[in-house]
C-alpha positions as CSV (number, residue, x, y, z in Angstrom):
1,X,0.0,0.0,0.0
2,X,1.3,3.5,-0.9
3,X,1.6,5.8,2.1
4,X,1.8,9.6,2.3
5,X,2.7,11.7,5.3
6,X,1.0,15.1,5.2
7,X,2.5,17.8,7.5
8,X,1.2,21.3,8.0
9,X,2.9,24.0,10.0
10,X,1.0,27.2,9.4
11,X,-0.6,29.1,12.3
12,X,-3.0,30.8,9.9
13,X,-5.8,28.3,9.9
14,X,-8.0,27.9,6.9
15,X,-6.7,31.2,5.4
16,X,-3.2,29.6,5.2
17,X,-2.0,29.4,1.6
18,X,0.5,26.6,2.5
19,X,-2.4,24.6,4.0
20,X,-4.5,25.1,1.0
21,X,-1.7,24.0,-1.3
22,X,-0.7,20.9,0.8
23,X,-4.4,19.9,0.8
24,X,-4.3,20.2,-3.0
25,X,-1.2,18.1,-3.2
26,X,-2.8,15.4,-1.1
27,X,-5.9,15.3,-3.3
28,X,-3.6,15.0,-6.3
29,X,-1.7,12.1,-4.7
30,X,-5.0,10.4,-3.7
31,X,-6.2,10.6,-7.3
32,X,-3.2,8.5,-8.3
33,X,-3.3,6.2,-5.3
34,X,-7.0,5.7,-4.4
35,X,-6.1,2.8,-2.1
36,X,-3.3,4.7,-0.4
37,X,-3.1,5.7,3.2
38,X,-2.5,9.2,4.5
39,X,-1.0,10.1,7.9
40,X,-1.5,13.7,9.1
41,X,0.5,15.8,11.5
42,X,-0.3,19.4,12.3
43,X,2.8,21.2,13.7
44,X,1.0,24.5,13.7
45,X,-1.9,23.3,16.0
46,X,0.1,20.7,18.0
47,X,3.8,21.6,17.8
48,X,6.4,19.2,19.1
49,X,8.5,20.4,22.0
50,X,11.6,22.4,21.4
51,X,14.7,20.2,21.4
52,X,15.9,20.3,25.0
53,X,18.6,18.6,27.1
54,X,16.5,15.4,27.6
55,X,16.0,15.1,23.9
56,X,19.7,15.7,23.3
57,X,21.0,13.3,26.0
58,X,18.5,10.4,25.2
59,X,20.2,9.9,21.8
60,X,23.5,9.1,23.5
61,X,22.3,6.7,26.2
62,X,21.0,3.1,26.1
63,X,17.2,3.1,26.6
64,X,17.6,1.3,30.0
65,X,19.6,4.2,31.3
66,X,17.0,6.9,30.3
67,X,15.4,9.1,32.9
68,X,11.6,9.3,32.6
69,X,12.0,12.6,30.8
70,X,14.6,11.1,28.4
71,X,12.4,8.1,27.8
72,X,9.6,10.4,26.8
73,X,11.8,12.3,24.4
74,X,13.2,9.1,22.9
75,X,9.6,7.8,22.3
76,X,8.7,11.1,20.5
77,X,11.9,10.9,18.4
78,X,11.0,7.3,17.4
79,X,7.5,8.3,16.6
80,X,8.5,11.2,14.3
81,X,11.2,9.3,12.5
82,X,8.9,6.3,12.2
83,X,6.3,8.4,10.4
84,X,8.7,9.3,7.7
85,X,10.2,5.8,7.5
86,X,6.7,4.4,6.9
87,X,5.9,6.9,4.1
88,X,6.7,6.7,0.4
89,X,5.9,10.4,0.0
90,X,6.1,13.3,2.5
91,X,4.3,16.6,1.8
92,X,5.4,19.4,4.1
93,X,3.8,22.9,4.2
94,X,6.6,25.5,4.9
95,X,5.3,29.0,5.4
96,X,8.1,31.6,5.8
97,X,7.8,33.6,9.0
98,X,10.2,36.5,9.6
99,X,12.4,35.2,6.8
100,X,12.8,31.7,8.2
101,X,11.1,28.5,9.0
102,X,8.5,28.4,11.8
103,X,10.0,27.3,15.1
104,X,7.8,24.2,15.0
105,X,9.4,23.0,11.8
106,X,12.9,23.6,13.3
107,X,11.9,21.6,16.4
108,X,10.5,18.8,14.2
109,X,13.7,18.6,12.2
110,X,15.9,18.6,15.3
111,X,14.0,15.6,16.5
112,X,14.7,13.7,13.3
113,X,18.4,13.8,13.7
114,X,18.7,10.5,15.6
115,X,21.6,8.0,15.4
116,X,20.5,4.5,14.5
117,X,17.1,5.7,13.4
118,X,17.7,8.4,10.7
119,X,21.4,7.9,10.2
120,X,24.0,5.3,10.8
121,X,26.3,6.5,13.6
122,X,29.3,4.8,12.2
123,X,29.1,5.4,8.5
124,X,27.1,8.6,8.9
125,X,24.9,7.4,6.1
126,X,21.4,8.8,6.0
127,X,18.7,6.1,6.5
128,X,15.6,8.1,5.3
129,X,16.6,8.7,1.7
130,X,14.8,7.2,-1.3
131,X,11.4,8.7,-0.6
132,X,9.7,11.7,-2.3
133,X,9.8,14.7,0.0
134,X,7.8,17.6,-1.4
135,X,8.0,20.9,0.4
136,X,5.3,23.5,-0.4
137,X,6.6,26.9,0.4
138,X,4.5,30.0,0.9
139,X,6.2,33.4,1.2
140,X,4.3,36.6,2.0
141,X,6.7,38.8,0.1
142,X,8.9,38.5,-3.0
143,X,12.4,37.1,-2.7
144,X,13.1,36.2,-6.3
145,X,16.4,37.1,-7.9
146,X,16.4,40.8,-8.7
147,X,14.1,41.8,-5.9
148,X,15.3,44.0,-3.0
149,X,15.0,41.0,-0.6
150,X,16.5,38.3,-2.8
151,X,18.1,35.8,-0.5
152,X,16.1,36.7,2.5
153,X,14.2,33.3,2.4
154,X,16.3,31.5,4.9
155,X,13.8,28.7,5.6
156,X,13.9,27.2,2.1
157,X,17.7,27.6,2.0
158,X,18.1,25.9,5.5
159,X,15.9,22.9,5.1
160,X,18.0,20.7,2.8
161,X,21.0,21.3,5.2
162,X,18.9,20.6,8.3
163,X,17.8,17.3,6.8
164,X,21.1,16.3,5.2
165,X,22.2,13.8,7.8
166,X,19.0,11.8,7.3
167,X,19.5,11.3,3.5
168,X,16.3,13.2,2.7
169,X,16.5,15.4,-0.4
170,X,13.5,17.7,-0.5
171,X,12.1,19.2,-3.7
172,X,10.3,22.6,-3.5
173,X,7.1,24.1,-4.9
174,X,7.0,27.8,-4.1
175,X,4.3,30.5,-4.2
176,X,5.1,34.0,-3.1
177,X,3.6,37.5,-2.5
178,X,0.8,35.8,-0.6
179,X,0.2,39.0,1.5
180,X,-0.7,41.0,-1.6
181,X,-4.4,40.3,-1.5
182,X,-4.7,41.4,2.1
183,X,-2.1,44.2,2.4
184,X,-3.2,47.4,0.7
185,X,0.4,48.5,0.3
186,X,1.0,45.5,-1.9
187,X,-2.2,45.8,-4.0
188,X,-0.3,46.4,-7.2
189,X,1.4,43.0,-6.8
190,X,-1.8,41.0,-6.7
191,X,-1.4,39.9,-10.4
192,X,2.1,38.7,-9.7
193,X,0.8,36.7,-6.7
194,X,-2.0,35.2,-8.8
195,X,0.5,34.1,-11.4
196,X,2.9,32.7,-8.8
197,X,0.0,30.7,-7.2
198,X,-1.2,29.5,-10.6
199,X,2.2,28.2,-11.4
200,X,2.5,26.5,-8.0
201,X,-0.9,24.8,-8.5
202,X,0.0,23.6,-11.9
203,X,3.2,22.1,-10.6
204,X,1.3,20.4,-7.7
205,X,-1.2,19.0,-10.1
206,X,1.6,17.4,-12.1
207,X,3.7,16.1,-9.2
208,X,2.8,12.4,-9.6
209,X,1.6,12.2,-13.2
210,X,2.7,8.9,-14.7
211,X,5.7,9.1,-16.9
212,X,4.9,9.1,-20.6
213,X,7.1,6.7,-22.5
214,X,8.8,7.9,-25.7
215,X,7.2,6.6,-28.8
């Protein structure tokens, strides 16, 4: 059975562009895999704890030496890594807040760096590679090359590095200028937002189209 892990991280509720687009991606995937299973995690509504000393120390100790706090942290790490390990496809919504990833996404990634679970502690080989990891990015402003804030999107730039030890290689679908429809100062940019969203939706709709063999 094909399995997809759907993760949202926005705190904007139903108005969230990233949530709307991840939902579209899941519908697209379901159309290709009607018998597939979807697991959902909402980091915006139920964030995982920030990575603390118990989570850090539990990775270096045998389970029979864990304190109760360390045991709880290790159980959460196993749960989060296990969700990815069980999935063929992961769809992550990544809104950009203050030019970076939401803290809930950072905490989630921190918990994924686990020796013996997500990477081999001796060879340093990542153990979660080989699955399709789609990241749907929504950016309130414009950060494309040539714009005044080109390069200010530190969330998209960081994520491949944050996941590198696990072997995960994300691919990105981005829509930007999402604040244009609600910010009067950006009203003239609404057409650019609409085109950016149209392109993102078209990319999402084609994410899992069957390959067409050459005649």
